[in-house]
Every structure is written in C-alpha cells, then in structure tokens.
C-alpha positions as CSV (number, residue, x, y, z in Angstrom):
1,X,1.4,75.6,-10.6
2,X,-1.5,74.6,-8.4
3,X,-2.4,71.7,-10.6
4,X,1.2,70.5,-10.8
5,X,1.4,70.7,-6.9
6,X,-1.8,68.8,-6.5
7,X,-0.6,66.1,-9.0
8,X,2.6,65.7,-7.2
9,X,0.9,65.4,-3.9
10,X,-1.3,62.7,-5.3
11,X,1.5,60.7,-6.8
12,X,3.4,61.0,-3.4
13,X,0.2,59.6,-1.6
14,X,-0.1,56.7,-4.1
15,X,3.6,55.9,-3.8
16,X,3.2,56.0,-0.1
17,X,0.2,53.7,-0.1
18,X,2.1,51.3,-2.4
19,X,5.1,51.3,-0.1
20,X,2.9,50.7,2.8
21,X,1.2,47.7,1.2
22,X,4.6,46.1,0.4
23,X,5.7,46.6,3.9
24,X,2.6,45.1,5.3
25,X,2.6,41.9,3.3
26,X,6.0,41.2,1.7
27,X,5.8,39.1,-1.6
28,X,7.5,38.6,-4.8
29,X,5.6,41.2,-6.6
30,X,4.6,43.6,-3.8
31,X,1.3,45.2,-3.2
32,X,-1.9,43.2,-3.5
33,X,-0.1,40.3,-5.1
34,X,2.1,39.9,-2.1
35,X,-1.1,39.0,-0.2
36,X,-1.6,35.9,-2.6
37,X,2.0,34.8,-2.3
38,X,1.8,33.3,1.1
39,X,-1.2,31.0,0.3
40,X,0.4,30.1,-2.9
41,X,3.7,29.0,-1.2
42,X,1.6,27.0,1.3
43,X,-0.3,25.3,-1.3
44,X,3.0,24.4,-3.2
45,X,4.5,23.1,0.0
46,X,1.6,20.9,0.6
47,X,1.8,19.6,-2.9
48,X,5.5,18.9,-2.7
49,X,4.9,17.2,0.7
50,X,2.1,15.0,-0.8
51,X,4.2,14.1,-3.9
52,X,7.1,13.2,-1.7
53,X,5.1,10.9,0.4
54,X,3.4,9.2,-2.5
55,X,6.8,8.6,-4.3
56,X,8.1,7.3,-1.0
57,X,5.2,4.8,-0.7
58,X,5.6,3.5,-4.3
59,X,9.4,3.2,-4.2
60,X,9.2,1.4,-0.7
61,X,6.3,-1.0,-1.8
62,X,8.4,-1.8,-5.0
63,X,11.5,-2.4,-3.0
64,X,10.1,-4.7,-0.4
65,X,8.9,-7.1,-3.1
66,X,12.2,-7.2,-4.8
67,X,14.1,-7.5,-1.4
68,X,11.9,-10.4,-0.2
69,X,12.3,-12.2,-3.7
70,X,16.2,-11.8,-3.3
71,X,16.3,-13.0,0.5
72,X,14.1,-16.1,-0.3
73,X,15.3,-17.2,-3.8
74,X,18.8,-15.9,-4.4
75,X,19.9,-16.8,-0.8
76,X,17.7,-19.8,-0.4
77,X,16.0,-18.6,2.8
78,X,13.0,-20.8,2.7
79,X,11.8,-19.9,6.2
80,X,8.7,-17.8,5.6
81,X,7.4,-17.7,9.2
82,X,10.7,-16.6,10.5
83,X,10.8,-13.9,7.9
84,X,7.3,-12.8,8.9
85,X,8.2,-12.8,12.5
86,X,11.2,-10.5,11.8
87,X,8.9,-8.2,9.9
88,X,6.3,-8.1,12.7
89,X,8.8,-7.3,15.4
90,X,10.5,-4.6,13.5
91,X,7.2,-3.2,12.1
92,X,5.5,-3.1,15.5
93,X,8.7,-1.6,17.0
94,X,8.8,1.2,14.3
95,X,5.1,2.0,15.0
96,X,5.6,2.5,18.6
97,X,8.8,4.5,18.0
98,X,7.0,6.8,15.5
99,X,4.2,7.1,18.2
100,X,6.7,8.3,20.8
101,X,8.1,10.8,18.4
102,X,4.7,12.2,17.8
103,X,4.5,11.2,14.2
104,X,1.3,9.1,14.7
105,X,-1.3,8.1,17.3
106,X,-1.9,4.6,18.4
107,X,-4.7,3.3,20.4
108,X,-4.2,1.5,23.9
109,X,-4.2,-2.1,23.8
110,X,-7.4,-3.5,25.3
111,X,-8.2,-7.1,26.1
112,X,-11.9,-6.8,24.6
113,X,-10.5,-5.5,21.4
114,X,-8.0,-8.1,21.2
115,X,-10.7,-10.8,21.3
116,X,-12.5,-9.0,18.6
117,X,-9.3,-9.0,16.4
118,X,-8.7,-12.7,16.7
119,X,-10.3,-13.9,13.5
120,X,-8.8,-11.0,11.7
121,X,-5.3,-11.9,12.9
122,X,-5.7,-15.5,11.6
123,X,-6.7,-14.1,8.1
124,X,-3.6,-11.8,8.3
125,X,-1.3,-14.5,9.2
126,X,-2.6,-16.8,6.3
127,X,-2.5,-13.8,3.9
128,X,1.1,-12.7,4.6
129,X,2.5,-16.2,4.9
130,X,1.0,-17.4,1.8
131,X,2.1,-14.2,-0.1
132,X,5.8,-14.8,1.0
133,X,5.6,-18.6,0.1
134,X,4.3,-17.9,-3.3
135,X,6.8,-15.0,-4.1
136,X,9.6,-17.5,-3.3
137,X,8.1,-20.1,-5.9
138,X,7.0,-17.8,-8.7
139,X,8.7,-14.9,-10.7
140,X,7.8,-11.5,-9.6
141,X,5.8,-10.7,-12.8
142,X,3.7,-13.9,-12.6
143,X,3.2,-13.3,-8.8
144,X,2.0,-9.8,-9.2
145,X,-0.3,-10.8,-12.1
146,X,-1.9,-13.7,-10.1
147,X,-2.2,-11.6,-6.9
148,X,-4.5,-9.1,-8.5
149,X,-7.1,-12.0,-8.8
150,X,-8.1,-10.9,-5.2
151,X,-10.5,-8.7,-6.9
152,X,-12.3,-11.8,-8.4
153,X,-12.8,-13.3,-5.1
154,X,-14.2,-10.1,-3.7
155,X,-16.8,-9.9,-6.4
156,X,-17.9,-13.4,-5.8
157,X,-18.3,-12.8,-2.1
158,X,-20.2,-9.6,-2.8
159,X,-22.3,-11.3,-5.3
160,X,-23.2,-14.0,-2.8
161,X,-24.4,-11.2,-0.4
162,X,-26.6,-9.8,-2.8
163,X,-24.4,-7.0,-4.1
164,X,-23.7,-7.7,-7.7
165,X,-21.1,-5.7,-9.6
166,X,-21.8,-4.1,-13.1
167,X,-20.8,-6.0,-16.3
168,X,-17.8,-3.5,-16.9
169,X,-16.4,-4.4,-13.5
170,X,-16.7,-8.1,-14.2
171,X,-15.2,-7.7,-17.5
172,X,-12.2,-5.9,-16.3
173,X,-11.5,-8.6,-13.6
174,X,-12.1,-11.2,-16.4
175,X,-9.3,-9.6,-18.4
176,X,-7.1,-9.8,-15.3
177,X,-7.8,-13.6,-15.0
178,X,-7.1,-14.2,-18.7
179,X,-3.8,-12.3,-18.4
180,X,-2.8,-14.1,-15.3
181,X,-3.5,-17.4,-16.7
182,X,-1.5,-16.7,-19.9
183,X,1.5,-15.5,-17.8
184,X,1.2,-18.6,-15.5
185,X,1.0,-21.0,-18.2
186,X,4.1,-19.7,-19.9
187,X,6.2,-19.3,-16.8
188,X,8.3,-22.6,-16.9
189,X,9.8,-21.9,-13.5
190,X,6.6,-21.8,-11.7
191,X,5.7,-24.5,-9.4
192,X,2.5,-26.2,-8.3
193,X,3.0,-25.3,-4.6
194,X,3.6,-21.6,-5.7
195,X,0.3,-21.5,-7.7
196,X,-1.6,-23.2,-4.7
197,X,0.0,-20.6,-2.3
198,X,-0.9,-17.6,-4.5
199,X,-4.5,-18.9,-4.8
200,X,-4.8,-19.3,-1.0
201,X,-3.3,-15.7,-0.8
202,X,-6.0,-14.3,-2.9
203,X,-8.7,-15.9,-0.9
204,X,-7.3,-14.8,2.4
205,X,-6.6,-11.4,1.1
206,X,-10.3,-11.1,0.1
207,X,-11.4,-12.3,3.4
208,X,-9.1,-10.1,5.2
209,X,-10.3,-7.0,3.5
210,X,-13.9,-7.8,4.6
211,X,-12.8,-8.6,8.2
212,X,-11.1,-5.3,8.5
213,X,-14.5,-3.5,8.0
214,X,-16.1,-5.6,10.5
215,X,-13.5,-5.3,13.1
216,X,-13.3,-1.5,12.7
217,X,-17.1,-1.1,13.3
218,X,-17.1,-3.6,16.2
219,X,-14.0,-2.4,18.0
220,X,-14.2,1.3,17.1
221,X,-10.6,1.3,15.5
222,X,-8.9,3.0,12.7
223,X,-7.0,1.2,10.0
224,X,-3.8,2.0,11.9
225,X,-5.3,0.8,15.1
226,X,-6.3,-2.6,13.4
227,X,-2.8,-3.0,12.0
228,X,-1.3,-2.5,15.6
229,X,-3.6,-5.1,17.1
230,X,-3.0,-7.7,14.2
231,X,0.8,-7.2,14.6
232,X,0.7,-7.6,18.4
233,X,-1.5,-10.7,18.1
234,X,0.3,-12.2,15.2
235,X,3.6,-12.2,16.9
236,X,3.0,-15.2,19.4
237,X,1.0,-17.1,16.6
238,X,4.0,-16.9,14.4
239,X,6.4,-17.8,17.1
240,X,4.2,-20.8,18.1
241,X,4.1,-22.0,14.4
242,X,7.9,-21.8,14.1
243,X,8.4,-24.2,16.9
244,X,5.4,-26.3,15.9
245,X,6.6,-27.0,12.5
246,X,10.3,-27.5,13.6
247,X,11.4,-24.4,11.4
248,X,13.8,-23.4,14.3
249,X,15.7,-26.6,13.9
250,X,16.1,-26.0,10.2
251,X,16.9,-22.3,10.8
252,X,19.8,-23.3,13.1
253,X,21.4,-25.4,10.3
254,X,21.0,-22.7,7.7
255,X,24.2,-21.2,6.2
256,X,23.7,-18.2,4.1
257,X,25.7,-18.1,0.9
258,X,27.3,-14.7,1.6
259,X,27.7,-12.1,4.4
260,X,25.5,-9.8,2.3
261,X,22.5,-12.0,3.4
262,X,22.1,-10.2,6.7
263,X,21.8,-6.7,5.4
264,X,19.2,-8.0,2.9
265,X,17.2,-9.5,5.7
266,X,17.5,-6.4,7.8
267,X,16.3,-4.4,4.8
268,X,13.4,-6.7,4.4
269,X,12.1,-6.3,8.0
270,X,12.9,-2.4,7.9
271,X,10.9,-1.9,4.7
272,X,7.8,-3.7,5.9
273,X,7.7,-1.5,9.0
274,X,8.3,1.6,7.0
275,X,5.7,0.7,4.4
276,X,3.0,0.4,7.0
277,X,3.7,4.0,8.1
278,X,3.9,5.3,4.5
279,X,0.5,3.6,3.5
280,X,-1.3,5.5,6.1
281,X,0.6,8.8,5.7
282,X,-0.2,8.8,2.0
283,X,-3.7,8.0,2.7
284,X,-3.8,11.1,5.0
285,X,-2.0,13.8,3.1
286,X,-3.1,12.6,-0.4
287,X,-6.5,12.0,-2.0
288,X,-7.4,8.3,-2.5
289,X,-7.2,8.8,-6.3
290,X,-3.6,10.0,-6.1
291,X,-2.7,7.1,-3.9
292,X,-4.4,4.6,-6.2
293,X,-2.6,6.0,-9.2
294,X,0.7,5.5,-7.4
295,X,-0.4,2.0,-6.6
296,X,-1.0,1.2,-10.3
297,X,2.3,2.8,-11.2
298,X,3.9,0.4,-8.6
299,X,2.2,-2.4,-10.1
300,X,3.6,-1.6,-13.5
301,X,7.0,-1.1,-12.1
302,X,6.7,-4.3,-10.0
303,X,5.6,-6.5,-13.0
304,X,7.9,-5.1,-15.6
305,X,11.0,-4.4,-13.3
306,X,11.2,-8.0,-12.6
307,X,12.2,-8.5,-16.2
308,X,15.3,-6.3,-15.7
309,X,16.2,-6.5,-12.1
310,X,15.7,-10.3,-11.6
311,X,15.9,-11.9,-15.2
312,X,15.4,-15.5,-15.9
313,X,14.7,-17.8,-18.8
314,X,11.1,-18.1,-17.9
315,X,10.6,-14.3,-18.7
316,X,11.7,-14.7,-22.3
317,X,8.6,-16.1,-23.7
318,X,6.5,-13.4,-25.6
319,X,3.4,-14.9,-24.4
320,X,4.5,-14.4,-20.8
321,X,5.0,-10.7,-21.5
322,X,1.7,-10.4,-23.4
323,X,-0.2,-11.9,-20.4
324,X,1.5,-9.5,-18.1
325,X,0.7,-6.6,-20.2
326,X,-2.9,-7.6,-20.6
327,X,-3.3,-8.0,-16.8
328,X,-1.6,-4.6,-16.2
329,X,-4.1,-2.9,-18.7
330,X,-7.1,-4.7,-17.2
331,X,-5.9,-3.7,-13.6
332,X,-5.7,0.0,-14.6
333,X,-9.2,-0.2,-16.3
334,X,-10.6,-1.7,-13.0
335,X,-9.0,1.1,-11.0
336,X,-10.5,3.7,-13.3
337,X,-13.9,2.3,-13.2
338,X,-14.0,2.1,-9.4
339,X,-12.8,5.7,-8.9
340,X,-15.4,6.9,-11.4
341,X,-18.0,5.3,-9.2
342,X,-19.0,2.5,-11.4
343,X,-20.8,0.0,-9.2
344,X,-20.6,2.2,-6.1
345,X,-23.7,2.1,-4.1
346,X,-25.9,5.1,-3.4
347,X,-25.0,6.9,-0.1
348,X,-27.9,5.6,1.8
349,X,-27.0,2.1,0.9
350,X,-23.5,2.2,2.2
351,X,-22.3,0.8,5.3
352,X,-22.9,-2.8,4.5
353,X,-20.4,-5.7,5.2
354,X,-18.1,-5.0,2.4
355,X,-14.7,-3.7,3.4
356,X,-12.7,-3.7,0.0
357,X,-11.3,-0.4,0.3
358,X,-9.0,-0.8,3.2
359,X,-5.2,-1.4,3.3
360,X,-3.4,-4.6,2.8
361,X,-0.4,-4.7,5.1
362,X,3.0,-6.1,4.3
363,X,3.5,-4.2,0.8
364,X,0.4,-5.1,-1.2
365,X,0.0,-1.7,-2.5
366,X,-3.9,-1.5,-1.9
367,X,-4.6,1.7,0.0
368,X,-7.4,2.7,2.1
369,X,-10.2,4.7,0.2
370,X,-11.4,7.6,2.3
371,X,-9.4,6.6,5.4
372,X,-10.3,8.1,8.5
373,X,-6.8,7.7,10.0
374,X,-5.2,11.0,11.1
375,X,-1.6,11.2,12.0
376,X,-0.1,13.9,14.4
377,X,1.6,16.6,12.8
378,X,-0.2,16.3,9.4
C-alpha cells in the first residue's frame, strides 16, 4: 500500500511536470520538443521567404527580356533611348517609393558623389542602350548566348592588370565563345548591326562592372546607392540624346499596330524597376550561391524559352540549338568553378581593382556576390 501510494504520487508529479512543460512552451509535440518547434518554424519561414524572392527575381528577369523583345520587334518600337528613359523614370520612382514605404534605404544625393559617378553613368548608358538595340536585332537565344561573352572581356582586362585566370576558367569561357559563334553563324535573322551592338554591350558591361567597384570605394556607396546615382544622372543624358538624335521627331510619327502596345510598354518600364529591387533583395535574404543558381536557371529559361514563346525560322537549325546548349553548359561550368573558389585570390590579395561580382542593372541576371546592401525590414 505504501509503495502504491508513493508510485501514484510519483506519477502525478511527472504528469504535472509534463503538463507544465506543455503550458510553458506550446508546440506540436509538447514538452521539450515544443521548445524546438518555434526555431524550426522560424527557419522554415526564412527559407520560404528566400525561395519566394529568388523565384520572383528569376521570373522577373526572364519576363523583362521577353517583354522588351515584344515591344521592339513585334510592335516595331525602334526607339531604344525612349524605352531606356521610360525604364529609368519608372525604376527611379519605384526605388524612391520603396524607400518611403521603408522597404529599402537610399543614400542622400550629394554633388561630390555625383561627379564621381559620371564615368560609371556613361558606361551604364552605353551598356543598357546597346543591350536593347542588340535585342531588337537578334533572336533571344542568340542574344543571350553572345551576351555571356562579357566574361571573356573581364578575363582579358584582368590579365592586362596582372591577374591571370586559371586554365579551367579560360576553357569554360572559350566554350561559351564557341557556342555563341555557332549559334550566331546559324541565326539567319541576325543582322550586322545587331552583332556589332552586342559586342559593344559586352565591352561596356565588363567596363561597367569594374567601374562599380571603383565608385563604391571612392564614394562610399553600396550597390543600391550606385544604382540610384546612375539612374538619376542617366535621365538627363538619355533625354539630351533623344533630342540630339531627333528620336523625338520619329517618335511623334510612330503609330503602334495595336492598342495592346501601351500595356506592353508599361510592363517593360515597371519590370525594369521591380527587377532592380528584387536583385538586391535576393542578394540580402539569400546566399550568393543561391542567387547565382537562380541566374543560371534564368539563363536556361531565357535561351530555350525563346524557341517556344517567340518562334522563328532562324531557330529551326539544329546547329543553332547545339550552339545554344554548348554555351549554356559552358556557362554553368564557369559558374560552378567561380563558386568553388577556382581562381579566387587569397584573402590578403583581395581588394584590387576588379569588380566582376557586382550587379548589372536592367535585367542582366548577374547578382552581387557578398553584397553589403542591407534592406530595411529584412
């Protein structure tokens, strides 16, 4: 009888302790497992947020390429400077709106910093303008394959500054070049002007990437601050060029082939502004590797999506498809080598003039590696 009483009291005490544990930290399984449930749910919520952002970035980057192609090719809108100005105005307005809503933090505009950003702004203007012009003149898969040759010009510039890349990096970029040349040779709709513009785009992209690093150090700006300054400075440059080239006169005579043109134009400008925000948000809430993988998936979708969404006779050649696939495989090999640290300088050697890990604006899909940009509320 005494043993039974003691045992009953012991069981009661144990049940009371377990009940108290459940009441202190509620969870799916109660007790000590409930203490783990809250961190698990927080981690899952963070993973879902990061996944949502990176998917939105990839979809937006893919969409803006397709929308720009439709605006310029399907509707015959051959006014790249006007399209660029629309994207700059809407993109800058969206950045300021997001700052007002507390979604991001923008630096104040300073005259000294503006002077430091002038060379970068010129690179930015040539880079985006040549990208739009070449997209109008080439098929989307060929354009995407040729634009990846920016890596080649970056390697050449690094080599000239005494920073040679390993043989495997050169081999991957060489395969990109072979794939791009095969695709371009078999694209019967490509024009000489389009090929010249995409070559200028690659050179301007490489120089822009290097200028970003210099301006960040000299002006003390983050990537988001650099983007704000280049947008603000580029608006008067684009406006002056529109009037100097007489594009405003041709624009006044332009008659779209359908009323649906205006929603497409609005979508192009809006997507450009949204992409700027998503690039930096993705770099903030995700690791650089995650965002890079999303960029590679977007490249695959952009190259192959052109075959199905914007079909043409130029894309029926098996050699063209083979060149595109070779370029894509080489691009993914290059990305894997970079993120495995192949060719990366030792920590004490970093901080040189290179700047190839920063973001390209306007939907390029290149994302800042190890970006220091912080967004409010993230």
